[in-house]
N, CA and C atoms as an extended XYZ file, in Angstrom:
153
Properties=species:S:1:pos:R:3:atomname:S:1:resname:S:1:resid:I:1 pbc="F F F"
N       -11.855        2.473      -37.059 N   MET     1
C       -12.554        2.882      -35.599 CA  MET     1
C       -13.461        4.399      -36.066 C   MET     1
N       -12.988        5.217      -36.901 N   VAL     2
C       -13.881        5.943      -37.337 CA  VAL     2
C       -15.106        5.662      -38.023 C   VAL     2
N       -14.772        4.724      -39.033 N   PHE     3
C       -15.350        4.309      -40.200 CA  PHE     3
C       -16.999        3.715      -39.275 C   PHE     3
N       -16.384        2.889      -38.238 N   ILE     4
C       -17.512        2.355      -37.519 CA  ILE     4
C       -18.222        3.228      -36.959 C   ILE     4
N       -17.872        4.528      -36.216 N   PHE     5
C       -18.905        5.710      -35.685 CA  PHE     5
C       -19.243        6.179      -36.588 C   PHE     5
N       -19.348        6.570      -37.861 N   PHE     6
C       -19.943        6.986      -38.835 CA  PHE     6
C       -21.012        6.186      -39.364 C   PHE     6
N       -20.644        5.006      -39.491 N   LEU     7
C       -21.394        4.172      -39.708 CA  LEU     7
C       -23.013        3.896      -39.004 C   LEU     7
N       -22.620        4.103      -37.329 N   ALA     8
C       -23.425        3.716      -36.519 CA  ALA     8
C       -24.024        5.234      -36.125 C   ALA     8
N       -23.478        6.485      -36.837 N   LEU     9
C       -24.224        7.781      -36.726 CA  LEU     9
C       -25.292        7.644      -37.653 C   LEU     9
N       -24.898        7.185      -38.641 N   GLY    10
C       -25.609        7.319      -40.330 CA  GLY    10
C       -26.925        6.624      -39.715 C   GLY    10
N       -27.078        5.617      -39.134 N   SER    11
C       -27.892        4.556      -38.954 CA  SER    11
C       -28.949        5.136      -38.154 C   SER    11
N       -28.378        6.395      -37.156 N   ILE    12
C       -28.688        7.117      -36.166 CA  ILE    12
C       -30.108        8.095      -36.774 C   ILE    12
N       -28.763        8.610      -37.702 N   LEU    13
C       -29.505        9.960      -38.271 CA  LEU    13
C       -30.876        9.431      -39.401 C   LEU    13
N       -30.109        8.362      -39.985 N   GLN    14
C       -31.682        7.886      -40.807 CA  GLN    14
C       -33.037        7.509      -40.005 C   GLN    14
N       -33.077        7.204      -38.546 N   GLY    15
C       -33.955        7.033      -37.589 CA  GLY    15
C       -34.613        8.127      -37.363 C   GLY    15
N       -33.930        8.905      -37.041 N   VAL    16
C       -34.528       10.642      -36.817 CA  VAL    16
C       -34.834       11.107      -37.896 C   VAL    16
N       -34.354       10.889      -39.181 N   GLY    17
C       -35.338       11.285      -39.984 CA  GLY    17
C       -36.900       10.759      -40.542 C   GLY    17
N       -36.594        9.094      -40.210 N   ALA    18
C       -37.847        8.615      -40.502 CA  ALA    18
C       -38.656        8.819      -39.524 C   ALA    18
N       -38.497        9.083      -38.420 N   LEU    19
C       -39.063        9.867      -36.854 CA  LEU    19
C       -39.706       10.859      -37.551 C   LEU    19
N       -38.853       12.072      -38.220 N   VAL    20
C       -39.389       13.591      -38.314 CA  VAL    20
C       -40.410       13.079      -39.735 C   VAL    20
N       -40.148       12.799      -40.818 N   SER    21
C       -41.199       12.208      -42.014 CA  SER    21
C       -42.301       11.698      -41.248 C   SER    21
N       -42.533       10.760      -40.565 N   PHE    22
C       -43.670       10.133      -40.065 CA  PHE    22
C       -44.475       11.067      -39.003 C   PHE    22
N       -43.696       12.169      -37.934 N   ILE    23
C       -44.877       12.948      -37.761 CA  ILE    23
C       -45.331       14.033      -38.588 C   ILE    23
N       -44.643       14.422      -39.781 N   GLY    24
C       -45.276       14.974      -40.728 CA  GLY    24
C       -46.425       14.417      -41.929 C   GLY    24
N       -46.075       13.464      -41.798 N   VAL    25
C       -47.234       12.803      -42.499 CA  VAL    25
C       -48.629       12.592      -41.783 C   VAL    25
N       -48.251       12.517      -40.636 N   GLY    26
C       -49.532       12.103      -39.394 CA  GLY    26
C       -50.082       13.374      -38.966 C   GLY    26
N       -49.359       14.624      -39.248 N   THR    27
C       -50.008       16.422      -39.065 CA  THR    27
C       -50.672       16.593      -40.125 C   THR    27
N       -50.243       15.600      -41.548 N   LEU    28
C       -50.850       16.274      -42.542 CA  LEU    28
C       -52.331       15.390      -42.378 C   LEU    28
N       -52.416       13.924      -42.368 N   ILE    29
C       -53.497       13.038      -42.356 CA  ILE    29
C       -54.183       14.204      -41.208 C   ILE    29
N       -54.228       14.312      -40.204 N   ALA    30
C       -54.962       15.149      -39.017 CA  ALA    30
C       -55.428       16.179      -39.804 C   ALA    30
N       -54.883       16.848      -40.337 N   GLY    31
C       -55.125       17.951      -40.774 CA  GLY    31
C       -56.638       18.112      -41.505 C   GLY    31
N       -56.593       16.539      -42.716 N   TYR    32
C       -57.661       16.383      -43.717 CA  TYR    32
C       -58.884       16.093      -42.602 C   TYR    32
N       -58.730       15.106      -41.761 N   LEU    33
C       -59.444       14.464      -40.897 CA  LEU    33
C       -60.198       15.023      -39.746 C   LEU    33
N       -59.510       16.212      -39.219 N   TYR    34
C       -60.477       16.987      -38.173 CA  TYR    34
C       -60.897       18.263      -38.815 C   TYR    34
N       -61.858       18.846      -37.391 N   PRO    35
C       -62.535       19.880      -37.793 CA  PRO    35
C       -61.675       20.963      -38.051 C   PRO    35
N       -61.890       22.114      -39.170 N   LYS    36
C       -61.261       23.043      -39.549 CA  LYS    36
C       -61.653       24.324      -39.273 C   LYS    36
N       -62.811       24.725      -39.084 N   THR    37
C       -63.207       25.568      -38.493 CA  THR    37
C       -63.956       25.839      -36.946 C   THR    37
N       -64.055       27.091      -36.509 N   GLY    38
C       -64.820       26.834      -35.457 CA  GLY    38
C       -65.871       26.549      -34.934 C   GLY    38
N       -66.650       26.863      -36.114 N   LYS    39
C       -68.272       25.942      -36.124 CA  LYS    39
C       -68.094       24.791      -36.121 C   LYS    39
N       -67.264       23.971      -37.027 N   GLU    40
C       -67.287       22.651      -37.130 CA  GLU    40
C       -66.870       22.067      -35.757 C   GLU    40
N       -65.711       22.998      -35.035 N   LEU    41
C       -65.570       22.128      -33.777 CA  LEU    41
C       -66.238       22.378      -32.580 C   LEU    41
N       -67.157       23.015      -32.872 N   THR    42
C       -68.193       23.541      -31.937 CA  THR    42
C       -68.981       22.456      -31.910 C   THR    42
N       -69.217       21.917      -33.273 N   ASP    43
C       -70.397       20.999      -33.525 CA  ASP    43
C       -70.042       19.598      -32.886 C   ASP    43
N       -68.598       19.577      -33.276 N   ALA    44
C       -67.969       18.149      -32.708 CA  ALA    44
C       -68.099       17.945      -31.646 C   ALA    44
N       -67.734       18.888      -30.990 N   VAL    45
C       -67.871       19.315      -28.735 CA  VAL    45
C       -69.343       18.819      -28.688 C   VAL    45
N       -69.966       19.618      -29.385 N   GLU    46
C       -71.786       19.446      -28.816 CA  GLU    46
C       -72.171       18.206      -29.223 C   GLU    46
N       -71.479       17.273      -30.157 N   GLU    47
C       -72.152       16.192      -30.460 CA  GLU    47
C       -71.729       15.010      -29.786 C   GLU    47
N       -70.350       15.368      -28.863 N   PHE    48
C       -69.241       14.514      -28.008 CA  PHE    48
C       -70.223       14.443      -26.572 C   PHE    48
N       -70.725       15.817      -26.323 N   GLU    49
C       -71.095       16.081      -24.876 CA  GLU    49
C       -72.769       15.470      -24.884 C   GLU    49
N       -73.405       15.437      -26.345 N   LYS    50
C       -74.403       14.458      -25.941 CA  LYS    50
C       -74.520       13.092      -25.468 C   LYS    50
N       -73.510       12.043      -25.818 N   LYS    51
C       -73.198       10.830      -25.673 CA  LYS    51
C       -73.049       10.692      -24.401 C   LYS    51
């Protein structure tokens, strides 16, 4: 019975670890894709508002 509990807990923790990993990877990708400085951000907003 205890072994089944630890087996289930292990799969849950693997899922949590995968979720945290994917959030980290997504944050890294977003950091490379989106504007980094205030001027770039302002230019992007002004470009969007022209549409």
